[in-house]
N, C-alpha and C positions, 0 to 999 in steps of 0.2 A: 391604759389601765394595768395591763400586765407588767409594764415597765415599773410602775409605781409599786406594785406588790413585790417585784424582784428586788428593787432598791430597799424596800422595807425589810425584806428577809436578810439582805447583806448587812444592813445597819444593825439588825438584831443580833446577828452572829458576831459582829464586831464588838458590840456592847457587852455581850456575854463572855467574850474571850478572856478578859482578866479573871473572871470568876472560875472559868474552866481551868485556866493555868494555875490559879491558886489552889483549887480543889485537887488537882492532879499533880501538884508540885512534887519534885523529886525528894523523898525523904533521905536522910543520911543512910548511906550504904545500899540504897535501892536504885538499880540502874533503870530508872524511868525517865524518859525525855518527853517534853511537851513542846510543840512548835506550831507554826502557821505556815500555810502554803497557798500560793496564788498560781493558777495555771491557765494557759491558753490552749485551745483545742480546735480541731476540725472533726466534725462528726459526719459519718457517711451512713445513710440509710440504704441498704441493699436488699434485694428481693430475688428469689428464684421462681416467683410465680409466673404463670404463662402470660398474664397481662393484668393490668390494673389501672385504677384512675390516676395514679401518680407514677412518674418514672423514679429510678434510683436518683437520690438527691444528696447533696452535701451542704453543710452550713457551719458557721463559726460558733464559738461558745467559750465558756470559761468556768472555772471552779475556784471556790474559796473554801478552805478547810482548816479545821483544828486537828492536828496530828498527834499521835501518841506512839512512842517506841519503847519497847522493853527488851533489854539485852540479857540473854541467857548466858552467853559467853562473850569473849572479845570480838567474835566474828558473827555470831548468829543472833538475830533480833526478830521480834514480832512487831510489825508496823501496821497500825490501823488509823482510821481517820473518820471524822464527820464533816461532810462537805456539802455545800450548795452548788449544784451543777446546772448551769444555764446552757440551753441548746436552742439554736434558731436555724430554720431551713427556709430556703427561698426556691420557688419553682415558677417558671413562666407557663401560663395556661392560655390556650386558644381553643374556643369551642363555639360552634354555631348550630342552631337548630331551626329548621324551616318546616312549617306546617300550616294548615288552614286554621284560621281563627287566632285568638290571643294566646298562643302557646310557643311562639318562636322567639329567637333572640340571638345575639352574637356577643361574645365576651373575649377580651384580650387583656391580659395583665399579669402581675406578679402576685402569687399567693404566699403568705408568710405564716409559718407555724412556729410558735415559741413555747418553750417548756422550761420549768424549773423543777429539779429533782433534789432529794436528799440522797446522797451517795455515800456508801460505807464500804470501803475496801478493807480486807484483812489479808496482809501479805507477810510471808516469810521472807526475811531479808538476810543476805550474806554480805558482810562488809570486808573489803580488803583495804590496804593502805592507800589505794588510789580510787577505786570505784566501789559502789555497792550494787548488788543485783537483787531484785525482789519480784515476787509473783504470788498470786493467790486469788481467791474468789472475791467478787464484788456484787453487792445488791444495791438497788435504788428504789425509791418511792417517789412517784410524781406528786408534787405539791401544788403546782399551778400549770395551766395551759391556756394558750390563747391562739386562735386561728383566724386569719384575715382571708376570706375567700373572695374569689372573683366570680365564680359560677354560682348562681342561686341554689339553695338547698334542694329544690325539687328536681334538679338535674344532676345532682352529684352522685346518685346511686347509693346513698348512705342510709336510706330509711330503715333498713333492716338491722342497723347497728353493726354492720360488718367491719367498720373501720374505727370503732370507738377505741380510744387509747387505753392500754393496760396501765394500771397504777403501780404494779410491781414488776421488777425485772431482775435477772440474775445473769452473771457472766464471769469472765476471768480477766485479770489484768496482769501485765508484766512491765517491769521498768528497769532502767539503769541510771545511775547518777553519781554525784560526788558531794561529800560534806566537807566544807572547809573547817579548819581548826577553830575559827571564831564563831561557828554556828550556822553560817549561810550554806544552803544546799541548792543544787540545781539537778534536774532530772528530766528524763523523757520516758513516756509510757505509751503502751498500746493496750486498748481494751476491746474485747469482743463480747457481745451479749448473746447468750444462747436463746433466750426466750423471745417470742414475737412481741413486737411493740404495739400490736393492735389486737382487739378481741375478735371473736368469730372463729368458727371451725374452718377446716381446710377446704370445704365446699360451700363457703358462704356465697349466696347468690349475688352476682355482680351485674348481670344484664339479662333482661327478658325481652324476647322479640316475638311478635305475632302479627298475622295479617287477619284483619277482620272484614267480613262482608255484611253489608246492610241491605235488607230487602224490604220493600214497601208493598203492602197488600192493598190495592185500590178498593177492593170490596169492603174490607174491614177498616181501612185507613189506619192500619197498625204497622209499625216498623219493627222488624225483628233483626237481631244481630247474631251472626254465627262466626266462629273462629275457623278459618281455613287451615292455618298451621301455626304452631308456636314452638319456641325452643328457648332453652336456658343455657347460658355460657357461664362456667364457673372458673374462678381464678386458679384454684388448685395450688399446690406447693406451699411454701411459707409466705407470709406477708412481708414484714420488714424486720431485718436484723440490723444491729448497730455495730459499726466498726469505728473506733475513735482513736485519733492520734493526739497526744498531748505533751506539751512541754511545761515545766513548772519551776518556780523559784520559791524557796522557803527559808525559814529561820527557826533553829532549835534554841530554846531558852536554856 
């Protein structure tokens, strides 16, 4: 289902591309360039938390964008874009629970998390005769997400909403590349996201442990339950931050 939605978003962007290019076409005497860019990337989710339900993981992805560049001088430009950013993460999960009654189980398999974002970088760009260098802030908005779990929901420790995905993110991006005389461009970028990727405060409850004693009173035939001890372990730290490496190819009209 998520792949169908992602394909629909890519097709919609491709269909809108001629309109965007026409609307933002370069007027006479105005140094405005419009282009398209296709990128491939590796996204790394990293955490400095003490522990958590998932390890640091990496995954492939890609971006398709419509780019705009405005030149203030022969060397200094402002470069921005509207892009569809797809990210996918894979992690192998093994978990077993043993207990009395119908509450145990064992699970072993790959979990897949897929996301589609609208990504908007705004970069200052310095061009030389050989290379260009660019850097600036970037924001993204989550459009779609899909998660294929191996472990049943009741055992994931997510009932408190501690790991709900945030819809908005902000970070910085830097890149270097080259533009050929006939409009083709190639580049490499690095992006780091400052904001956490999941909701929840820094002490979101992640595990609760307790030992319970049950006592039966033969006279009243009543059973009482008492808690001998209990403890809460908190993740602490940050949850997940994003570090992304990307290479791209584009064309300026």
